[in-house]
C-alpha positions as CSV (number, residue, x, y, z in Angstrom):
1,M,107.2,7.3,-47.8
2,C,108.5,10.5,-49.4
3,K,109.3,11.9,-46.0
4,D,111.9,9.1,-45.4
5,K,115.3,10.5,-45.9
6,H,116.4,7.4,-47.9
7,S,113.3,7.4,-50.2
8,T,113.9,7.4,-53.9
9,V,110.4,8.3,-55.0
10,F,111.4,11.8,-56.2
11,V,114.4,10.5,-58.1
12,T,112.4,7.7,-59.7
13,A,109.6,10.0,-60.7
14,S,112.1,12.5,-62.2
15,I,113.9,9.8,-64.2
16,L,110.6,8.5,-65.6
17,G,109.5,12.1,-66.4
18,L,112.8,12.9,-68.1
19,G,112.5,9.6,-70.0
20,A,109.1,10.6,-71.3
21,V,110.5,13.9,-72.5
22,N,113.8,12.5,-73.8
23,F,112.1,9.7,-75.7
24,F,111.2,12.0,-78.5
25,L,114.5,13.8,-78.6
26,N,117.0,11.0,-78.0
27,P,115.5,7.5,-77.7
28,M,118.8,5.7,-77.3
29,C,119.7,7.8,-74.2
30,T,116.3,6.9,-72.8
31,A,116.8,3.3,-73.6
32,I,120.1,3.3,-71.6
33,F,119.2,5.4,-68.6
34,V,115.7,4.4,-67.6
35,P,116.1,0.6,-67.7
36,S,119.5,0.8,-66.0
37,Y,118.1,2.9,-63.2
38,L,115.2,0.6,-62.7
39,V,117.5,-2.5,-62.7
40,L,119.6,-0.8,-60.0
41,L,116.5,0.0,-58.0
42,S,115.4,-3.7,-58.2
43,I,118.9,-4.9,-57.2
44,D,118.8,-2.5,-54.2
45,F,115.4,-3.9,-53.2
46,I,116.7,-7.4,-53.4
47,K,119.7,-6.3,-51.3
48,S,117.4,-4.8,-48.7
49,I,115.3,-8.0,-48.5
50,S,118.4,-10.1,-48.1
51,V,119.7,-7.9,-45.3
52,I,116.4,-8.2,-43.5
53,K,116.1,-12.0,-44.0
54,F,119.7,-13.0,-43.4
55,G,121.0,-10.1,-41.4
56,K,124.2,-9.8,-43.4
57,N,125.2,-7.1,-45.8
58,P,126.4,-8.2,-49.2
59,L,129.8,-7.6,-50.5
60,W,128.9,-4.2,-51.9
61,T,127.5,-1.2,-50.1
62,W,126.0,1.8,-51.7
63,K,123.4,4.4,-51.0
64,M,120.7,4.2,-53.7
65,K,119.8,7.8,-53.1
66,D,123.3,8.9,-54.1
67,I,123.4,6.7,-57.1
68,G,119.9,7.9,-58.0
69,Y,121.0,11.6,-57.8
70,L,124.1,10.9,-59.9
71,T,122.0,9.1,-62.6
72,L,119.3,11.9,-62.5
73,Y,121.7,14.7,-62.9
74,T,123.6,13.0,-65.7
75,F,120.3,12.1,-67.5
76,C,119.1,15.7,-66.9
77,A,122.2,17.1,-68.5
78,L,121.9,14.8,-71.5
79,T,118.2,15.8,-71.9
80,A,119.1,19.5,-71.7
81,M,121.8,19.0,-74.4
82,A,119.4,17.1,-76.6
83,A,116.7,19.7,-76.2
84,T,119.2,22.5,-76.9
85,K,120.4,20.7,-80.0
86,A,116.8,20.2,-81.2
87,G,116.0,23.8,-80.6
88,I,119.0,25.1,-82.4
89,S,118.3,22.9,-85.4
90,K,114.7,24.2,-85.5
91,L,116.1,27.8,-85.6
92,K,118.2,27.0,-88.6
C-alpha cells in the first residue's frame, strides 16, 4: 500500500507522530490539526466509496496526498516553533 503513489500512509503516520510530540508542547494545536486531518481522510474515503459505487465524482475534487502534505508541513512548522519556544524558555 505504501508503494501506491496516492497512498497517504506516510503523511498519516507523520501527523500522528507530530501530534504525539506536540501534545506536550502545544495541546491546542494538536487538538486542531490531528482530528481535522483524520476527518478529511474519512471524507476522502467516503468520496472514494461513492465514486466506486455510483461512478460519479462529487462536486469537489481534491488530491488527498496534496492536502496531506500541506497539513503535514504546516503542522511540522508549528511544532518546530513550539519546540523552539519551549527550548528558549528553558535556557532563560
